[in-house]
C-alpha positions in Angstrom: -82.4 -83.2 -88.7 -83.7 -80.2 -90.1 -83.4 -76.0 -89.0 -85.1 -76.6 -85.6 -82.0 -78.6 -84.8 -79.5 -76.2 -86.1 -81.2 -73.5 -84.1 -81.3 -75.4 -80.4 -77.3 -76.1 -81.2 -76.8 -72.8 -82.0 -79.3 -71.3 -79.3 -78.0 -73.4 -76.6 -73.9 -72.4 -77.3 -74.8 -68.8 -78.2 -77.0 -68.7 -74.9 -73.8 -70.2 -72.6 -71.4 -67.7 -74.4 -73.5 -64.7 -73.4 -74.1 -66.1 -69.8 -70.4 -67.1 -69.2 -69.9 -63.1 -70.1 -72.6 -62.0 -68.3 -72.6 -63.1 -65.4 -69.7 -61.2 -62.9 -71.4 -57.9 -63.6 -74.9 -59.5 -62.8 -73.6 -61.0 -59.5 -72.3 -57.5 -59.2 -76.1 -55.9 -59.1 -76.9 -58.4 -57.0 -74.1 -58.0 -54.4 -75.0 -53.8 -54.6 -78.7 -54.5 -54.9 -79.3 -56.3 -51.0 -76.0 -54.8 -49.3 -78.1 -52.4 -47.5 -80.9 -54.4 -46.4 -82.5 -54.1 -43.1 -79.9 -51.0 -42.6 -77.2 -53.3 -42.6 -73.6 -50.6 -43.3 -72.3 -51.2 -47.2 -69.5 -53.0 -48.0 -69.0 -51.9 -51.3 -68.9 -48.2 -53.0 -69.9 -49.2 -56.6 -69.4 -51.1 -59.1 -65.9 -51.2 -59.6 -64.6 -51.6 -55.9 -67.5 -54.5 -55.3 -65.9 -56.0 -59.0 -62.4 -56.0 -56.8 -63.4 -56.7 -53.5 -64.9 -60.0 -54.9 -61.9 -61.1 -56.5 -60.2 -60.3 -53.8 -62.0 -62.2 -51.3 -63.9 -65.1 -53.6 -61.1 -65.0 -56.3 -62.6 -64.9 -60.2 -64.7 -67.8 -59.3 -66.3 -65.6 -56.7 -68.1 -64.1 -60.0 -69.7 -67.3 -61.2 -71.4 -67.8 -58.3 -74.5 -69.3 -59.1 -74.0 -69.8 -63.2 -75.5 -73.0 -63.5 -79.1 -72.2 -62.3 -78.9 -69.5 -65.7 -76.8 -72.0 -68.0 -79.3 -75.2 -66.8 -82.7 -72.6 -68.0 -81.5 -70.8 -70.6 -82.6 -73.0 -73.8 -86.2 -73.4 -72.1 -86.2 -69.6 -71.1 -84.9 -68.2 -74.6 -87.5 -71.4 -76.6 -90.8 -70.4 -74.6 -90.2 -66.5 -75.0 -89.1 -66.4 -78.9 -92.1 -69.1 -79.6 -95.0 -66.8 -77.8 -93.5 -63.5 -79.3 -93.7 -64.8 -82.5 -97.1 -66.5 -81.9 -98.7 -63.4 -80.9 -97.4 -60.7 -83.6 -98.4 -63.2 -86.3 -102.2 -62.5 -84.7 -101.6 -58.5 -85.6 -102.5 -57.5 -89.1 -99.3 -55.9 -89.3 -96.8 -58.4 -87.7 -93.7 -55.5 -88.3 -95.4 -53.1 -86.7 -94.2 -51.4 -83.2 -97.5 -52.2 -81.2 -97.4 -55.8 -82.8 -93.7 -56.0 -81.1 -94.4 -54.5 -78.0 -97.1 -56.9 -77.5 -95.5 -60.0 -78.5 -92.6 -59.0 -76.2 -94.8 -58.6 -73.5 -96.9 -62.2 -73.7 -93.1 -63.4 -73.9 -91.9 -61.6 -70.8 -95.0 -63.3 -69.0 -94.5 -66.9 -70.5 -91.0 -67.2 -69.5 -91.1 -65.8 -66.1 -92.7 -69.5 -65.4 -89.1 -70.5 -65.8 -87.1 -67.7 -64.8 -88.9 -67.0 -61.6 -87.4 -69.9 -59.8 -84.5 -70.0 -61.5 -83.6 -66.4 -60.6 -84.1 -67.6 -56.8 -81.5 -70.6 -57.3 -78.9 -68.0 -58.4 -79.6 -65.2 -56.2 -79.4 -67.8 -53.3 -75.5 -68.9 -54.6 -74.3 -65.4 -55.7 -74.9 -63.9 -51.9 -72.8 -66.2 -50.4 -68.9 -64.4 -49.9 -67.9 -66.5 -47.2 -67.3 -70.3 -48.8 -66.8 -71.3 -45.3 -69.9 -70.2 -43.9 -72.1 -71.1 -46.8 -75.4 -73.2 -46.9 -75.7 -74.3 -50.0 -73.2 -76.5 -52.2 -74.9 -75.9 -55.4 -78.2 -74.7 -56.8 -79.3 -78.3 -56.4 -78.6 -78.2 -53.1 -80.2 -75.0 -52.4 -83.4 -76.4 -53.8 -83.2 -79.1 -51.8 -83.3 -77.1 -48.5 -85.8 -74.8 -49.4 -87.7 -77.4 -50.2 -87.8 -79.1 -47.9 -87.9 -76.4 -45.2 -90.8 -74.1 -47.0 -92.5 -76.7 -49.4 -92.3 -76.3 -53.1 -94.0 -72.8 -53.1 -91.0 -71.1 -52.1 -89.0 -71.9 -55.1 -91.7 -69.5 -56.5 -91.6 -66.5 -54.1 -90.9 -63.5 -56.1 -92.9 -64.8 -59.1 -95.2 -61.7 -59.4 -92.8 -59.5 -59.5 -90.8 -61.1 -61.6 -93.7 -60.4 -64.9 -94.0 -56.9 -63.4 -90.4 -57.1 -64.4 -90.1 -58.7 -67.4 -93.5 -57.9 -69.1 -92.8 -54.7 -69.9 -89.3 -55.2 -70.6 -89.5 -57.5 -73.2 -92.1 -55.4 -75.0 -90.0 -52.5 -74.8 -87.2 -54.4 -75.9 -88.5 -55.8 -79.0 -90.6 -53.1 -80.1 -87.5 -50.4 -79.2 -85.2 -53.4 -81.3 -87.3 -53.2 -84.6 -87.4 -49.3 -84.6 -83.8 -49.2 -83.7 -82.4 -51.5 -86.4 -84.9 -50.6 -89.4 -83.3 -46.6 -88.6 -80.0 -48.1 -88.7 -80.5 -50.0 -91.9 -79.4 -48.0 -95.0 -82.4 -48.7 -96.7 -85.2 -49.6 -94.0 -85.1 -53.4 -94.0 -83.6 -56.1 -91.9 -81.5 -57.4 -94.7 -79.1 -55.1 -95.2 -78.0 -54.8 -91.5 -74.8 -55.7 -91.0 -73.5 -57.1 -87.8 -72.2 -54.3 -86.3 -75.7 -52.7 -86.8 -77.4 -55.4 -84.9 -75.0 -55.2 -82.2 -75.7 -51.6 -81.5 -79.1 -51.7 -82.1 -79.5 -54.9 -79.9 -77.2 -53.1 -77.1 -79.0 -49.6 -77.1 -82.6 -51.7 -76.8 -81.3 -53.4 -74.0 -80.3 -50.4 -72.5 -83.4 -49.1 -73.4 -85.7 -52.0 -71.7 -84.0 -51.6 -68.1 -84.1 -48.1 -67.6 -88.0 -48.1 -66.7 -87.5 -51.5 -65.3 -85.1 -51.5 -63.3 -87.1 -50.5 -59.8 -89.3 -53.7 -60.1 -85.5 -56.1 -60.4 -84.1 -54.5 -57.4 -87.1 -55.5 -55.5 -87.6 -58.8 -56.8 -84.2 -59.6 -56.0 -84.5 -58.1 -52.8 -87.4 -60.3 -51.8 -86.4 -63.3 -53.5 -83.2 -63.0 -51.9 -84.6 -62.5 -48.0 -87.3 -64.3 -47.5 -88.0 -62.1 -43.9 -89.9 -59.8 -46.0 -93.4 -60.6 -45.2 -95.0 -59.3 -48.5 -93.4 -56.8 -51.7 -94.9 -53.6 -50.1 -92.6 -54.4 -46.9 -89.9 -55.0 -49.5 -90.9 -51.5 -51.4 -91.1 -50.0 -47.7 -88.3 -50.7 -46.2 -86.0 -50.4 -49.3 -87.3 -46.9 -49.7 -86.5 -46.0 -45.8 -82.9 -47.2 -46.3 -81.9 -44.4 -49.0 -85.4 -43.2 -50.5 -85.4 -43.3 -54.5 -81.4 -43.9 -54.8 -82.2 -47.7 -53.4 -83.8 -48.7 -56.3 -81.1 -48.2 -58.7 -78.2 -49.7 -57.0 -76.6 -52.2 -58.9 -77.9 -50.2 -62.3 -74.0 -49.2 -63.6 -73.7 -52.6 -63.9 -76.2 -53.8 -65.7 -75.6 -51.5 -68.4 -71.7 -52.5 -68.3 -72.8 -55.6 -68.8 -75.2 -55.2 -72.0 -72.5 -55.2 -74.8 -70.3 -57.5 -74.1 -73.1 -60.3 -72.8 -74.8 -59.5 -76.7 -71.2 -59.8 -78.6 -70.3 -63.1 -76.7 -74.1 -64.5 -77.4 -74.2 -63.0 -81.3 -70.5 -63.9 -82.1 -71.2 -67.7 -80.9 -74.2 -67.8 -82.5 -72.7 -66.9 -86.0 -69.8 -69.0 -85.8 -71.7 -71.9 -84.4 -74.7 -71.8 -86.9 -71.7 -71.1 -89.5 -69.8 -74.4 -88.9 -73.1 -76.5 -88.7 -74.2 -75.4 -91.8 -70.6 -75.6 -93.5 -70.2 -78.8 -92.6 -72.9 -80.1 -93.1 -73.1 -81.7 -89.5 -76.8 -82.0 -88.5 -77.4 -82.9 -92.3 -78.7 -79.2 -93.0 -76.2 -77.1 -95.2 -74.2 -76.6 -98.6 -70.2 -75.5 -98.8 -69.6 -72.1 -97.5 -68.9 -70.7 -101.0 -72.4 -72.1 -102.4 -74.2 -70.3 -99.2 -75.7 -66.9 -99.3 -75.9 -65.0 -95.9 -78.7 -62.5 -95.0 -79.8 -61.0 -92.2 -83.9 -62.2 -91.6 -86.4 -60.9 -89.3 -87.9 -62.9 -86.5 -91.6 -62.5 -87.7 -90.1 -63.5 -91.6 -89.3 -67.1 -90.1 -92.1 -67.9 -88.2 -94.3 -67.6 -91.6 -91.6 -69.5 -93.3 -91.6 -71.8 -90.3 -88.1 -71.6 -89.6 -87.9 -69.9 -86.4 -84.5 -69.1 -85.2 -84.1 -68.7 -81.5 -81.4 -66.5 -79.7 -80.8 -66.7 -76.6 -80.5 -64.5 -74.0 -77.6 -62.3 -73.8 -77.5 -61.9 -70.2 -76.8 -63.6 -66.9 -80.3 -63.6 -65.6 -83.8 -65.4 -67.3 -84.6 -61.5 -67.9 -81.8 -59.1 -69.6 -83.5 -58.9 -73.0 -80.7 -57.8 -74.9 -82.5 -60.7 -77.5 -82.3 -60.4 -81.2 -85.4 -60.7 -83.2 -83.1 -61.3 -86.2 -80.6 -63.9 -87.4 -78.8 -65.0 -91.0 -80.2 -67.7 -92.9 
C-alpha cells in the first residue's frame, strides 16, 4: 500500500470526528430553519434554547439523529470534491492563484452535490423526527426505502439544483479565502511555515466566509428537501419570505457559525494523529520511525503535482460544510 491508503484511512477517521463534533449543531440548525414552515408557531427561541430543548425532551441522542447518512457518504464526497478541485486547479497556468482556487472549488462543489443531495435529504428526514413515538422512519435506510416506494427513485434527488446553487459558490469562496488567509498568516507567505493553530484559524474563518453569502440557499434547500408539499423552489422561497421576511432566510445561522471551529478542530486533530501513527508505526507499509520523520505543510496543488494527494474530509455534519483544508503535512 502507498500514500493513497494513508490518505483514505486518515480521511475517514478525521471526517468521522468532524461529523461527530458538528452534527449536534447541524441538528439545531435544521430545526431552526424549518420551525416556521407554513405559519407554524415557533417552538425554539434561538440556538441555545433549541439545543437545550432537544436534550431535555429527546436526550443527547436526539442531537445525533440522522448521523449515519453523512458518516456513510463523507469519504466518497470528499474524495470526489478534492479530486475534482485538484484536477481543475492544475489546468490553470498559476494553479495557486485565487482564481484557480475559486473555480476549482466551484467545480468540486458541483461534483460532490451528486452524492450530497440524497445524503442530506435522508439526514433531514431523521433530524426532524422530534417525537420518537410518532416517528415514521427508523433509520436512513428505512427512510430511503419508504421514499422510493412511495414516490420513486427521483424523490431521493429532491433539492439537487438548490444543492448545486449552494455548494458551487460556497466551495469556491472557501478554497480561495482559505488560500488567501493562510498565506497572510504565514510568517514568510508560504504554506510550509504554517503552524497548526494558523491552519485551524485560516480554515475556520474561511468556512465562515463561505457560509455567509450562501446561507439563504441552504435554508431553501433544507426546507424544500424536508417538506414535500412545496411545489417548486419559487413556491418555497415565496412562502418562506411570507413568514418573517428576509429573517427567514437566515434562521439557524448562529448555530452554523458555532459549529465551524469545533468541527474543524476535531477533524484536524484526528487526521493529524491518525496520519502520524500510521506513518510512525508503518502500519500500512509506508512510513519511518518517528525520530526520522520530517513534518511540513504542503499545498494540495503541490501534492497533485507529485500525485500524493492528501484528501481531508468534511469538517461539518452536512455534506457541504466547506470548512475543509487544502494543506496537509508529509
